[in-house]
C-alpha positions as CSV (number, residue, x, y, z in Angstrom):
1,M,-85.3,-1.4,101.3
2,S,-83.7,1.9,100.3
3,D,-81.3,3.4,102.7
4,K,-83.2,6.6,102.8
5,R,-86.2,4.3,104.1
6,K,-84.3,2.7,106.3
7,D,-83.2,6.3,108.1
8,Q,-86.7,7.1,108.1
9,Y,-87.3,3.9,110.2
10,A,-84.3,4.4,112.6
11,S,-85.6,8.2,112.9
12,A,-88.8,7.4,114.1
13,I,-87.9,4.6,116.5
14,F,-85.3,7.0,117.9
15,E,-87.7,9.6,118.4
16,I,-90.3,6.9,120.5
17,A,-87.5,5.8,122.2
18,T,-86.3,8.8,123.1
19,A,-89.6,10.4,124.1
20,E,-90.3,7.1,126.6
21,G,-86.9,7.6,128.1
22,N,-85.5,3.9,127.3
23,I,-83.5,5.5,124.3
24,D,-80.5,3.0,125.2
25,K,-82.5,-0.1,126.4
26,I,-84.6,0.1,123.1
27,S,-81.4,0.3,121.1
28,G,-79.7,-2.9,122.6
29,E,-82.4,-4.7,122.4
30,L,-83.2,-4.2,118.9
31,Y,-79.4,-4.8,118.3
32,A,-79.9,-7.9,119.9
33,F,-82.8,-9.5,118.2
34,S,-80.9,-8.2,114.9
35,Q,-78.1,-10.1,115.8
36,A,-80.2,-13.2,116.4
37,L,-81.9,-12.5,113.2
38,E,-78.7,-12.8,111.3
39,K,-77.3,-15.6,113.2
40,S,-80.6,-17.8,112.7
41,R,-81.5,-19.0,109.2
42,E,-85.0,-20.2,110.6
43,L,-86.0,-17.3,113.0
44,Y,-85.2,-15.3,109.5
45,V,-87.2,-17.2,107.5
46,S,-90.2,-18.1,109.6
47,L,-90.4,-13.6,110.1
48,S,-89.7,-12.7,106.8
49,D,-92.2,-15.2,104.7
50,N,-95.2,-13.6,104.0
51,S,-96.8,-16.4,102.8
52,I,-96.6,-17.3,106.8
53,P,-100.0,-15.7,108.0
54,F,-99.0,-12.4,110.2
55,E,-100.8,-14.1,113.1
56,K,-98.0,-16.8,113.3
57,R,-95.2,-14.5,112.6
58,N,-96.8,-12.6,115.2
59,Q,-96.6,-15.0,117.9
60,I,-93.0,-16.1,117.0
61,V,-92.3,-12.6,118.4
62,L,-94.4,-12.9,121.2
63,D,-92.8,-16.4,122.0
64,L,-89.6,-15.2,121.7
65,L,-89.9,-11.9,123.6
66,S,-92.6,-11.4,125.9
67,N,-91.0,-10.6,129.7
68,K,-87.7,-10.4,127.6
69,A,-87.7,-7.1,126.3
70,S,-89.7,-3.6,126.3
71,A,-93.2,-3.0,125.3
72,A,-92.0,-0.5,123.0
73,T,-89.0,-2.9,121.6
74,L,-91.8,-5.8,120.9
75,G,-94.3,-2.9,119.0
76,V,-90.9,-2.1,117.1
77,I,-90.3,-5.8,116.1
78,V,-94.3,-6.7,115.4
79,M,-94.8,-3.3,113.4
80,L,-91.5,-4.3,110.8
81,V,-93.1,-8.2,110.7
82,S,-96.3,-7.0,110.0
83,A,-94.7,-4.3,107.2
84,G,-92.6,-6.7,105.4
85,R,-89.5,-5.2,106.8
86,I,-87.9,-7.4,109.1
87,K,-85.4,-8.3,107.0
88,D,-83.8,-4.6,107.0
89,L,-84.1,-4.7,111.2
90,P,-79.9,-5.2,111.2
91,D,-79.7,-1.8,108.6
92,I,-82.2,-0.2,111.3
93,S,-80.6,-1.3,114.2
94,K,-77.3,-0.4,113.5
95,E,-78.7,3.0,111.8
96,L,-80.5,3.5,115.1
97,S,-76.9,2.9,117.1
98,V,-75.5,5.4,115.7
99,K,-78.3,7.8,116.3
100,V,-78.1,6.9,119.7
101,A,-74.4,7.3,119.7
102,E,-74.6,11.0,118.4
103,Q,-76.8,11.8,120.9
104,Q,-74.5,10.9,123.6
105,E,-71.1,12.2,121.7
106,K,-69.6,8.9,120.9
107,E,-69.3,6.8,117.9
108,V,-70.0,3.1,117.4
109,A,-68.0,0.1,117.6
110,Y,-69.1,-3.2,116.7
111,V,-67.1,-5.9,118.6
112,R,-66.9,-9.5,117.6
113,S,-66.0,-11.5,120.3
114,A,-64.8,-15.3,120.1
115,V,-66.5,-15.6,124.1
116,S,-69.2,-13.7,125.7
117,L,-67.5,-11.3,127.9
118,S,-67.8,-10.2,131.2
119,D,-68.7,-6.4,132.6
120,E,-65.7,-6.3,133.8
121,Q,-64.1,-7.7,130.4
122,L,-66.3,-4.8,128.4
123,K,-65.2,-2.4,131.1
124,K,-61.4,-2.8,130.7
125,L,-62.3,-3.3,126.9
126,R,-64.1,0.3,126.5
127,E,-61.3,1.8,127.8
128,A,-58.6,0.5,125.8
129,L,-60.7,1.1,122.8
130,N,-61.3,4.5,124.0
131,K,-57.7,5.4,124.3
132,A,-56.8,3.3,121.4
133,T,-58.9,5.8,119.6
134,N,-59.2,9.1,121.5
135,K,-63.0,8.6,121.3
136,Q,-66.1,8.3,123.3
137,L,-67.5,4.9,122.0
138,D,-70.5,2.6,122.4
139,L,-69.8,-1.1,122.2
140,K,-72.4,-3.1,120.3
141,V,-71.0,-6.7,121.0
142,T,-71.6,-9.8,119.5
143,V,-70.4,-13.6,120.3
144,D,-68.6,-15.0,117.2
145,E,-68.0,-18.7,117.9
146,E,-66.5,-18.7,114.0
147,L,-63.8,-16.7,115.6
148,L,-61.0,-19.0,116.9
149,G,-60.3,-16.7,119.8
150,G,-59.9,-12.7,120.6
151,I,-61.7,-9.9,119.1
152,T,-62.6,-7.5,116.6
153,A,-63.9,-4.6,116.9
154,T,-64.9,-1.9,114.2
155,I,-65.0,1.9,114.4
156,G,-66.5,3.8,111.5
157,D,-63.7,2.4,108.5
158,T,-61.2,1.4,111.1
159,V,-61.1,-2.3,112.0
160,I,-59.0,-3.6,115.1
161,D,-58.4,-7.2,114.9
162,G,-57.1,-9.1,117.5
163,T,-58.1,-12.4,116.8
164,V,-56.0,-15.1,116.6
165,K,-56.5,-16.2,113.2
166,S,-55.0,-12.7,112.3
167,R,-52.1,-13.0,115.1
168,L,-51.4,-16.5,113.4
169,Q,-51.8,-15.0,109.6
170,K,-49.2,-12.6,111.0
171,L,-46.8,-14.9,112.4
172,R,-47.2,-17.0,109.0
173,E,-46.3,-13.9,107.2
174,K,-43.4,-13.8,109.2
175,L,-42.1,-17.4,108.4
176,E,-42.8,-17.0,104.8
177,A,-40.7,-13.9,104.3
178,K,-38.3,-15.4,106.1
179,Q,-37.6,-18.3,103.8
């Protein structure tokens, strides 16, 4: 799908969610589902394979999200599945996150963490990143078990790498430079 088409989808979802007064909730739910879609090859294939009848793909969505996501979020995901565009949800969701952040005069920070963060940890992380960047940020957090520990934060073109792997690499480089 072209970037223009993804932007059109994101804009339409933004307008609907804004009209419903649930923009933060819908944006967050779509982002969370897009992360699940990216992590699970089985889910991705099940929802994007047009040889699987729509009714079955729709039922998968309903089984996963009924009573867990808002009706608007459920409607968007079902619409993307029926249109054969569910594979574009991660990009659409990111574009939607940017639109929401812009409306709130913020920027989006995509954070990958080795472990799930508590509300208190998220608050401290947001404050630290706001201070470090001198910007108000909307955090989109993903747990990435492949990280040994720590976090990475991507804000626009800036990457802040506080992972254990990065620290070990820097230590290795220092030791090799001394030899």
